[in-house]
C-alpha positions in Angstrom: 20.5 -55.7 -33.6 17.4 -57.4 -33.0 15.3 -59.3 -30.1 17.3 -62.2 -31.2 20.6 -60.9 -29.8 18.8 -60.7 -25.9 19.4 -62.8 -23.3 16.4 -64.0 -21.4 15.6 -64.6 -17.2 14.5 -68.0 -16.3 10.5 -67.0 -16.1 7.4 -68.8 -15.9 5.8 -69.0 -19.6 3.3 -66.4 -18.7 6.0 -63.8 -17.8 8.3 -65.2 -20.5 5.7 -64.5 -23.2 5.0 -61.1 -21.8 8.7 -59.7 -21.1 9.4 -61.2 -25.2 6.3 -58.9 -26.5 7.5 -56.0 -24.4 10.9 -56.3 -25.7 9.8 -56.7 -29.3 7.5 -53.7 -28.6 10.8 -51.8 -27.6 12.6 -52.8 -30.4 9.9 -51.5 -32.9 9.8 -48.0 -31.0 13.6 -47.5 -30.6 17.3 -48.5 -31.4 17.8 -49.3 -27.6 21.3 -49.1 -26.2 20.7 -51.6 -23.4 17.4 -53.0 -21.8 17.0 -53.7 -18.1 14.5 -56.2 -16.9 13.5 -55.5 -13.0 10.9 -55.6 -10.6 9.5 -58.7 -8.7 8.7 -60.9 -11.4 12.4 -60.8 -12.5 13.2 -61.7 -8.6 11.0 -64.5 -8.5 8.7 -63.0 -6.0 5.6 -61.5 -7.9 2.1 -61.2 -6.8 -0.8 -61.7 -8.5 -0.9 -57.9 -9.5 2.8 -57.5 -10.0 4.2 -56.0 -13.4 6.9 -55.7 -15.1 9.7 -53.2 -15.0 11.5 -52.5 -18.1 14.4 -49.7 -18.3 15.1 -48.8 -21.7 18.5 -46.7 -22.4 18.4 -44.9 -25.3 20.7 -42.4 -27.1 17.7 -39.8 -27.8 17.1 -36.5 -26.4 13.7 -37.5 -24.6 12.4 -39.4 -21.8 9.1 -41.5 -22.0 7.3 -43.6 -19.6 4.8 -46.3 -21.1 2.3 -48.2 -19.1 1.1 -51.3 -21.4 -0.4 -54.5 -21.3 1.1 -57.4 -23.2 -0.9 -60.3 -22.6 -2.4 -60.2 -19.3 0.8 -58.8 -17.6 1.0 -55.1 -17.0 4.3 -53.4 -17.7 5.8 -49.9 -16.6 8.7 -48.8 -19.7 11.1 -46.6 -18.7 12.8 -44.8 -21.7 15.6 -42.6 -21.3 18.9 -41.1 -22.5 22.0 -42.0 -20.2 22.3 -38.5 -19.3 18.7 -38.3 -17.6 19.2 -41.6 -15.8 22.1 -40.0 -14.1 20.2 -36.9 -13.4 18.0 -39.4 -11.6 20.6 -40.7 -9.7 21.3 -37.2 -8.0 17.7 -36.1 -7.8 16.6 -39.4 -6.1 19.7 -39.6 -3.9 19.0 -36.0 -2.4 15.4 -37.4 -1.9 16.5 -40.5 -0.3 14.1 -42.6 -2.8 16.2 -44.4 -5.1 14.2 -45.8 -7.6 15.8 -46.2 -10.8 19.3 -46.9 -9.0 17.5 -49.8 -7.2 15.7 -50.9 -11.1 19.2 -51.0 -12.8 21.6 -52.4 -9.9 18.8 -55.3 -9.3 17.6 -56.0 -12.7 18.1 -58.2 -15.2 20.3 -57.2 -18.6 17.9 -58.5 -21.5 20.1 -56.7 -24.5 23.4 -54.8 -24.2 24.8 -52.9 -27.3 26.8 -50.2 -25.6 29.4 -50.3 -22.5 27.5 -47.4 -21.0 24.9 -50.3 -19.6 27.2 -51.7 -17.5 28.8 -47.9 -16.7 25.1 -47.2 -15.3 24.8 -50.3 -13.5 27.9 -49.9 -11.9 27.1 -46.0 -10.9 23.6 -46.9 -9.9 24.8 -49.6 -7.1 27.4 -46.7 -6.4 24.7 -44.7 -5.3 22.7 -46.9 -3.2 25.9 -47.4 -1.0 25.9 -43.8 -0.3 23.8 -42.3 2.8 21.4 -40.0 1.7 21.9 -36.3 2.4 19.7 -35.0 5.0 20.3 -31.3 6.6 18.4 -30.5 10.2 16.1 -28.3 8.1 14.9 -30.6 6.2 14.2 -33.2 8.8 12.5 -30.5 11.1 10.2 -29.4 7.8 9.4 -33.3 7.7 8.6 -33.3 11.2 6.5 -30.6 11.2 4.3 -31.8 8.2 3.8 -34.7 10.2 2.7 -33.0 13.0 0.4 -30.7 11.3 -1.3 -33.7 9.5 -1.9 -35.1 13.2 -3.1 -32.2 15.1 -5.4 -31.7 11.8 -6.7 -35.2 12.7 -7.0 -34.3 16.3 -9.1 -31.4 15.6 -11.9 -33.4 13.5 -11.4 -36.9 15.7 -14.8 -35.8 17.7 -16.7 -34.9 14.4 -15.5 -36.8 11.8 -13.9 -40.4 12.3 -13.5 -41.1 8.5 -11.5 -37.9 8.1 -9.8 -38.1 11.4 -8.9 -41.8 10.1 -7.2 -40.5 6.8 -5.2 -38.0 8.7 -3.9 -40.0 11.4 -3.0 -42.4 8.3 -1.2 -39.7 6.3 0.7 -38.7 9.5 1.6 -42.0 10.4 2.8 -43.1 6.9 5.0 -39.5 6.8 6.6 -40.4 10.4 7.4 -43.7 9.3 9.3 -42.2 6.1 10.9 -39.8 7.9 12.2 -42.8 10.3 13.7 -45.0 7.7 15.0 -41.4 6.3 17.1 -41.1 9.6 17.7 -44.6 10.5 17.9 -46.3 7.0 19.2 -43.4 4.9 16.5 -44.1 2.1 12.8 -44.2 2.2 11.6 -47.5 0.9 8.7 -47.9 -1.5 5.3 -47.9 0.3 4.7 -51.4 -0.4 8.3 -52.3 1.6 7.9 -49.7 4.0 6.5 -51.7 6.9 9.4 -54.5 6.0 11.9 -52.2 6.3 10.5 -50.7 9.8 10.0 -54.2 11.2 13.2 -55.5 9.9 14.7 -52.0 11.6 13.1 -52.4 14.9 10.9 -55.3 15.3 8.8 -53.8 18.4 8.3 -50.6 16.5 7.0 -52.7 13.5 4.5 -54.6 15.7 2.8 -51.1 17.0 3.1 -49.7 13.4 1.1 -53.2 12.2 -1.4 -52.8 14.8 -2.0 -49.1 14.1 -3.3 -50.0 10.5 -4.8 -52.8 11.0 -7.0 -51.4 13.8 -11.1 -52.5 13.7 -11.6 -49.7 16.0 -11.5 -45.7 15.8 -10.2 -45.7 19.6 -7.5 -48.0 18.8 -6.3 -46.7 16.1 -6.1 -43.1 17.7 -4.4 -44.5 20.7 -1.8 -46.2 18.6 -1.4 -43.0 16.5 -1.0 -40.8 19.4 1.6 -43.3 20.6 3.4 -43.6 17.7 3.3 -39.8 17.7 5.2 -39.7 20.6 7.8 -42.3 19.6 8.7 -41.0 16.3 8.5 -37.2 16.1 7.9 -36.4 20.0 4.9 -34.0 19.4 1.5 -34.6 18.3 1.0 -31.2 16.8 2.5 -27.3 16.9 6.0 -26.8 18.4 8.1 -23.9 17.7 10.0 -23.6 14.5 11.7 -20.8 12.7 13.1 -21.8 9.2 15.4 -19.1 9.3 15.7 -16.5 6.2 15.7 -18.2 3.0 15.9 -16.8 -0.8 12.5 -16.1 -2.7 11.1 -17.1 -5.8 12.3 -14.3 -9.0 9.2 -12.7 -9.9 
């Protein structure tokens, strides 16, 4: 099998050439079972800095990630055997960040030489439909992490506005990820986070966007406090007991 056996999505010339060059590179390096191209370029929503995401399925016993330019188009190539991809399904579902499942489920099959390609894509769609598991303890830990960052921001707000801005931003971002995990069952990619919040709650989305675009420290702090009250119900320390847990084996 060679690139001559591939199918190609309808892309602008620049991206079409880059994808074909990337696939040729894959065939030079591996004997793939399947190649799936995915991402905003494939979906027709590319931005100036968009890259090609390419999932390569092979029957080797290793995984590899390659970042490489093809012409003036950057590409990320993810090389994995089927058992590793299935392990990612489980791992990412647990963490509510289903990146590989999303890539396979929404991508374009450029090349397939094995039924495992369709099997993995079917499994990816099934994983995306499952709500992510979350324990009360996990949610409390995430809430505590956000609250701690927020409290740290308040600690330095009067002496170091730059540091406080950094900490407020980290705290609010983690609050939003917690919100998405609770209400959407998943944590979107950072570049999709605000759009996901907008779609879930337009009023909340407006406040969030005002926070990130605030031009004064005072406004950003006030908005951060409002968001903390709404999203985690605290601005710092709260009582919490993790319960007894196992220790690491010496």
